[in-house]
C-alpha positions in Angstrom: 77.9 103.7 62.5 77.5 106.8 64.3 75.6 109.7 62.7 77.8 112.1 61.0 78.1 115.3 63.1 79.9 118.7 62.6 81.1 120.0 65.6 80.2 123.5 66.9 82.2 125.9 69.1 80.5 126.1 72.5 79.8 129.7 73.8 78.4 130.0 77.4 75.1 132.6 78.0 75.5 132.6 81.8 72.9 135.8 81.2 70.6 132.9 80.0 70.7 131.1 83.4 70.3 134.1 85.4 67.3 135.7 83.3 65.6 132.1 84.1 66.4 132.6 87.6 64.7 136.2 87.8 61.9 134.8 85.7 61.2 131.8 88.4 61.3 134.1 91.4 58.0 136.1 90.1 55.8 133.5 91.5 57.3 133.9 94.8 56.9 137.9 94.5 53.3 137.7 93.6 52.5 135.4 96.7 54.4 138.1 98.9 52.0 140.5 97.5 49.1 138.7 97.9 50.4 137.5 101.5 50.7 141.8 102.4 47.8 143.0 100.8 45.5 140.2 102.2 43.9 139.5 98.8 42.0 136.5 98.6 38.6 134.8 97.0 35.5 135.9 98.7 33.4 132.5 99.6 30.2 133.2 100.8 29.1 136.4 102.9 31.7 136.2 105.7 34.6 134.1 104.4 37.7 135.0 102.4 40.4 132.4 101.2 44.0 134.4 100.8 45.4 133.8 97.6 48.5 133.2 99.3 47.2 130.3 100.8 47.3 128.9 97.3 50.4 130.3 95.8 52.7 129.7 98.8 52.6 125.9 98.8 52.7 125.8 94.9 55.6 127.9 94.8 57.5 126.1 97.8 56.9 122.5 95.8 58.0 124.2 93.1 61.5 125.7 94.3 62.0 122.2 95.8 61.6 120.4 92.4 64.1 123.0 91.4 67.1 122.2 93.6 69.6 119.4 92.8 72.9 118.4 94.0 75.8 117.4 91.8 77.9 114.7 93.5 81.7 114.9 93.5 82.0 112.1 91.0 79.9 114.2 88.5 80.0 116.9 86.2 77.1 119.0 85.3 75.6 121.9 83.4 72.5 124.2 82.8 71.0 124.8 79.5 68.4 127.3 78.9 66.3 126.7 75.9 68.9 124.2 74.9 71.6 126.5 75.2 74.7 125.9 77.4 74.5 128.3 80.0 76.4 127.3 83.2 78.6 124.6 84.0 79.1 123.2 87.4 81.6 121.0 89.1 79.6 119.7 92.2 77.7 120.9 94.8 74.1 122.5 95.2 72.3 123.9 91.9 69.3 126.0 91.3 67.7 124.8 88.2 64.6 126.2 87.8 61.9 123.8 86.3 60.3 124.3 82.9 62.9 126.9 82.4 66.2 125.0 82.5 67.6 121.6 82.1 69.9 120.3 84.4 72.4 117.4 82.3 74.6 115.5 84.5 77.8 113.0 83.7 80.0 110.6 85.8 83.4 112.5 86.0 85.3 109.0 86.8 87.4 107.1 84.5 85.2 104.7 82.1 86.2 101.7 80.2 84.9 100.1 77.2 86.0 97.0 75.4 85.2 96.9 72.0 83.5 95.4 70.0 82.3 93.8 73.3 83.1 91.7 76.3 85.0 87.7 74.6 81.4 86.1 75.4 79.4 88.6 73.3 81.4 88.0 70.1 80.1 85.8 67.4 83.1 83.1 67.0 81.7 82.0 63.6 81.2 83.8 60.0 79.0 86.7 60.1 76.2 84.7 57.9 76.2 82.0 60.7 76.1 84.4 63.6 72.7 86.1 61.8 71.0 82.3 61.6 72.1 81.6 65.0 71.5 84.3 67.4 71.0 88.1 66.7 72.5 89.3 69.6 75.8 88.6 69.2 78.4 91.3 68.3 80.2 91.3 64.8 83.9 90.5 65.7 86.9 92.9 64.1 88.7 90.5 61.5 92.0 92.0 59.7 93.9 90.0 57.5 98.1 90.4 58.1 100.1 91.3 55.5 102.1 88.4 53.6 105.8 87.4 53.6 108.5 90.0 53.9 111.7 88.4 53.1 111.5 85.7 55.8 111.1 82.0 56.0 108.3 80.9 53.7 107.6 78.0 55.9 106.7 80.1 58.8 103.4 80.7 59.4 103.8 83.9 60.9 104.9 84.9 57.4 101.9 83.8 55.7 98.3 86.2 55.6 96.8 85.5 58.7 93.4 86.7 59.7 93.1 87.9 63.2 90.8 89.0 65.7 91.7 92.0 67.5 89.6 93.4 70.5 90.8 96.9 72.4 89.9 98.5 75.4 89.7 102.7 75.8 89.6 104.2 79.2 88.3 107.7 78.8 86.3 110.5 80.6 84.9 113.6 80.4 87.3 116.8 80.2 86.8 118.8 83.7 84.5 121.9 82.3 84.1 120.2 78.9 80.9 119.0 79.9 79.0 121.1 77.0 81.2 119.9 74.2 80.4 116.5 75.1 76.8 117.2 75.6 76.2 119.2 72.3 78.5 117.9 70.0 77.6 114.4 70.3 74.9 113.6 68.4 71.8 112.4 70.5 68.7 113.7 72.8 69.4 111.9 75.6 72.4 110.6 77.8 71.9 107.1 76.7 71.6 108.2 73.0 74.6 110.0 72.9 76.5 107.3 74.9 75.4 105.1 72.6 76.6 106.8 69.4 79.7 107.6 71.2 80.7 104.1 71.7 80.0 103.2 67.9 81.9 106.0 67.1 84.7 104.6 69.0 84.6 101.2 67.7 84.6 102.5 64.0 87.5 104.9 64.6 89.4 102.1 66.5 88.7 99.6 63.6 90.1 101.7 60.8 93.1 102.4 62.9 93.7 99.0 63.7 92.9 98.0 60.2 95.7 100.4 58.6 98.3 99.4 61.5 97.8 95.6 60.8 97.3 94.9 57.3 100.6 96.8 56.8 102.3 94.2 58.8 103.1 90.2 58.8 101.9 88.6 61.7 105.6 88.6 63.4 105.8 92.3 63.3 102.1 92.6 64.3 103.3 90.8 67.6 106.5 92.7 68.1 104.6 95.9 67.2 101.6 95.9 69.6 102.7 99.2 71.5 103.1 100.7 68.5 99.5 99.7 67.2 98.1 100.7 70.6 99.7 104.1 70.5 98.4 104.4 66.9 94.8 103.8 68.0 95.0 106.1 70.7 96.2 108.9 68.7 93.3 108.2 66.1 90.6 108.3 68.6 92.1 111.4 70.4 92.3 113.3 67.4 88.9 112.5 66.3 87.2 113.3 69.8 89.3 116.3 70.2 86.0 118.6 70.1 83.7 115.9 72.0 84.6 117.4 75.5 86.4 113.7 76.4 89.6 112.6 77.1 91.2 109.6 75.8 93.7 108.1 78.8 94.5 104.9 77.5 94.1 102.3 74.6 95.1 98.6 74.9 94.8 96.3 72.1 94.5 92.5 72.4 94.1 89.7 70.1 97.1 90.1 68.2 98.8 86.8 68.9 98.4 84.0 66.7 95.8 81.2 67.9 96.3 78.2 69.4 96.4 76.2 66.2 99.0 78.1 64.7 101.2 78.1 67.8 101.0 74.5 67.6 102.1 74.8 63.9 105.0 77.0 65.0 106.3 74.4 67.8 106.1 71.6 65.4 108.0 73.7 62.8 110.6 74.6 65.5 110.9 71.2 66.7 111.4 69.8 63.1 114.1 72.3 62.4 115.8 71.4 65.9 115.8 67.6 64.6 117.2 68.4 61.1 120.2 70.7 62.6 120.8 68.0 65.0 121.1 65.1 62.3 123.0 67.2 60.4 125.6 67.6 62.8 125.8 64.2 63.8 126.2 63.2 60.2 129.1 65.9 59.9 130.6 64.8 62.7 130.4 60.7 61.6 131.7 62.0 58.2 134.8 63.5 59.8 135.4 60.6 62.2 135.3 58.2 59.3 137.7 60.5 57.1 140.3 60.8 60.2 140.0 57.0 61.2 140.6 56.1 57.4 143.6 58.5 56.9 145.3 57.2 60.3 144.8 53.6 59.0 146.2 54.5 55.6 149.5 56.3 57.3 149.7 52.9 59.8 150.0 50.7 56.5 152.3 52.7 55.1 154.5 53.0 57.9 154.0 49.3 58.6 154.9 48.5 54.5 157.8 51.0 54.8 159.6 49.3 57.8 159.0 45.8 56.3 160.6 46.6 53.3 163.4 48.3 54.6 164.1 45.0 57.0 163.9 43.1 54.0 165.9 44.9 52.1 168.8 44.9 54.8 168.6 41.1 55.2 168.7 40.7 51.6 172.0 42.8 51.6 173.3 40.7 54.7 172.7 37.7 52.8 173.8 38.4 49.4 170.4 38.0 48.0 168.4 40.1 45.1 165.7 41.7 47.1 163.2 40.7 44.8 163.8 37.5 44.7 163.8 37.2 48.4 160.2 38.7 48.5 159.2 36.0 46.5 161.2 33.4 49.2 159.5 35.0 52.0 155.9 34.5 50.2 156.6 31.1 49.2 157.7 30.3 53.2 154.4 31.7 54.1 152.3 29.9 51.7 154.5 26.9 53.0 153.3 27.4 56.5 149.8 26.7 55.2 150.7 23.7 52.8 152.9 20.7 54.0 153.2 19.9 50.1 155.1 22.5 48.0 157.1 22.7 45.0 160.1 25.3 45.1 161.9 26.6 42.1 165.6 26.0 41.8 166.9 29.4 42.7 164.4 29.5 45.5 165.6 26.3 47.0 169.1 27.4 46.8 168.3 30.9 48.4 166.8 28.8 51.5 169.9 26.7 51.7 172.0 30.2 52.1 169.3 31.4 54.5 169.5 28.5 56.7 173.3 28.4 56.7 173.3 32.3 57.3 
């Protein structure tokens, strides 16, 4: 984790810079005096080596080494004895060697992915990664919340461990270079950048942990933009005095992994098949009931019609309807049996029917 460091308020001291410039001109003034006076070193009895011959080349080399060019894609600043003195955007700058220090930093947008590029992140447990390769980066692993009044069979309502990554697009503020230079721990640009990136990772991971652990997997997938905005807000607040702008944050890896997606597809397919089976069973049940009801009604109507016909026939023949019914039954039996014995009353009724 990056070293804790209390931000300090930046106060530019331009007078320090101009004092250093004035001091750096002293060798040129001395060289001019020697040039005008002709003072020098006597070599032998007749030869004199002027001092300006020694001083002028040294001055030219010194001033040449003190001239710099800040490119249009850079920010720069001059410090005197590590005190911020002058902020620069781009162009020519004179920073006297040994008296001042010029620091430069790119002004263009910079993007970093945390915890690193996909191929740099360990895909195994931390213990196994330690045994395998030391240069693997530790992944960000966060467990979601559990069931939230949803389908308990749905994997998205279970506690899932996600491995999110996030990208940060940032840049140094215009004329905010010394906040970056002074408030970020480190003596060199490389060390400051390393500490800044470690701080971004730690801060982003804390924000992701708060946001993801309070949601189930379904809510995490739905609220990706809200989670990214929460990380952006936390990084912006945490780096407010560091002279940088956090322009954009994108959070990746919030979707369930491949195995979970397969499980979700199987659950959806099973539910659809079960629903289809229920619909078919319900339709068959209703069809059976209607068919049975229709058959029953047809039988009743048919029996009623037969009864009415038998009654009318009995009345026309002057025969009791019950006795006539027995006779009809005997006749039906007789169709299948050539040898039958009929009771006397039935025989009499048959004769009447024949006579009728």
